[in-house]
N, C-alpha and C positions, 0 to 999 in steps of 0.2 A: 445401477448407480448413474444418476445426473455425474456427466465429466464437467462441471462447471468451469472448471480451468481450463479448460478445451475452450469453451466457449469463448472465454476474457481473450483467450490467446488471441482467436481467430476476431475478434472487434478490434482486439489495440492495430492487431497488423493492419487491419482496414485502414482502423483513423491514422495511421502513421502513413499508410501509403497516400492517404488522401491531404493531411497537412502538410505532409514534406520536412526538410531535414532540420529547418531552423524554425520551427515551431515552440514555441514558450513551453515549460510543464510548469508544475509546481514545484519540481525540482530545484533547489535554488542553486541556480550556476548553470543548469543544464536544459539547452534544447533536445527537441526531438531524438536526433541522432544520439547524444548522448545517452541518453536513456534508453534506446533500441542497445548501443554500444554494452551499457550496462547488463543488460537480460542475457544477451550475448554473449558477455563474460562469465556471467555467471554459470550460464550452463554447459557454455562449452569448453573454457578454462577453467579447469579445477586447480590449476597450478597458481593462478592469479584471484580466485573467487575468495579466497581466507582473508587477503586485503578489505573485504568490504566490512569485517567486521572486529582487524583484527589489527588496531592503529601502525604498529611495525611492520606490517606489510602492504600498506596501502601506497606506498610511493610505488611499487610495484603492478600493485595492482591501478591504478590511473596510466603508470606506461603502457602497458596491456588496454587498457581501455580507449585509451586515446587513439593507438594502432588501427583498433577495430572501428572505430567511429571513422577515423581518416578512408574507409574502402567506399567503393560505393555504395548511395541509397539504395537502389533497388536489390542489391545483395544483400542489403544490411537488416530488412524488414523482411527479407524472402527467408533468411536464420531466424530470427523471433516467431516467425508463423509457424516454421516446423523445427522444434526440435530434436535433436539427437535422439535415436533411442538409448543407445551407451549412456546417455545424459545422468549425473547422481540425484541431481534435483527432479529429471523430467522425463524419466522413462517410467512403462506400465503403470510402474506400482506404486513411485513415488509424486508421478506426476501433480495428483489431486491434492493432497497433505501442503505438498509443497510448493504448490504454486495457485492456489484458489485463490489466499489474500494477495500473495505479491502481484499477479498480473490484474488483477481487479485496483488492486491501489495505483498500480501505474497506468492504467487504461483512463481512470479517475485523475489523473495527475494531466494527461493529456486531455483530455474535456472540459476540466475545469478553469484551465490555462486559458481558456478561448472565450470570446463574451456569450454574450446568451445562453450558458448552459444550464441545462435545468438536471434534476438529480433522473437518474433512469428506472422505466418500471423493470423489474428484475423479474427472470422467469421465478414458477412454483418453485421454491425448495431452497433458493438460492441465500436468501435470507436465514433462516435456520442453519442451514450448510459454514456460514459463515459466524452467526453467534459463538460456538464455539470457541473457535480460535481470537474473536472479540473479546470473549469472558479474560481467556489469557493474556492478552494483551493491554485491559486493564487492569489486572491484577500488577505487573509487571510497572505500568507507566504510573500507574499512584499509588504503589505502595508507599513513597515519600513525602504524598502530599499531607499536608497538616488538615487533615479534615477527615469524616466520617462519609465517604464518598456512595451513593448509592445509585445502578446505573440500569436506567431502564428501557429497556427498546419497545418500542410502541410496535410492531411488528411482528413478534414473536412471543412466546409464554416465557415467564422466570425475568428473574432482575438480581443484581451481585451487589455484594459491599467490596468496598475498597478502600483503600486510604491507610492515613497511620493514624485517622482517629480524631479526634477535634468537634466543631460545629459541622452542624448536617450538610450537605450540598448532594444534589438530585440532578444527575444527569441523565437526560433523556431524548429519545427521537428514533427514528428507524436504524437497524440496524447496521447496514451500509454507511453510515453518518457517523453513526457512533464511531466504529472500525475509524472512519477518515482521520475524525478530531483525535482518537487516540493514537492514530502514527503520523502524529505532525502536521495534519491538516488545518486546523481549527479555523481559520479565516473564513476555509469551502466547504467547511460542513455544516450542515441544517440540523444543528443540535438545540434544545434548551437546555439552557442551565442555572441552576436556584440555588444562590445561599448568600452566605456573608460577601457585598461586592471584592474584598480584600483578598479571599482564596478564590474567589470565579474570575478574575483578572489576570491572578497568578495561571489558574487552570490554562486561558484562553493564551495565553504567552510561552508557559512551557514547551519545552524543545524536547516531545517525545517522537518515538516510532524512527524511522529511518526514512 
């Protein structure tokens, strides 16, 4: 099985080395240093990682992430590049499922915050690998949208229905672009969105994903 998570990890680490710690990202309020610290915390500090999703623990998570971010940049990038074998989310059994989307999206968070970016040509099979998880994100992100949304990838077979019902809306584009749209990167995702303007405008402004 192709290990797309491992490929994204190395590509992201190479890019972090290139752009430096103060480079912007698409994550609001985060520089490259903050994003790298987030990834290290998620993999190496399970005691603090729960605060990524649970608001009552967010303060502790922020303090730990700040401490990690304050360390030497080369060491921080080295930790991104090589996950520990014991990590709950990055060991040999969990890495691909847990990190395939995480590392792809954060790689694009750094890439697309720079001028002159363009979508990457992904290796064969990566779009198909991302589509299964994109479907799950679509179900969750669109479940309360007052529309009948058809999500249509243009690079893999199949489409899906989502939303709470109502006017018909069609969201189409390559799978990686659909994923980024549904993960809250709408302004930087190259998709087509067809339907009533009041609904499509709401989708473009919605706070999806992480």
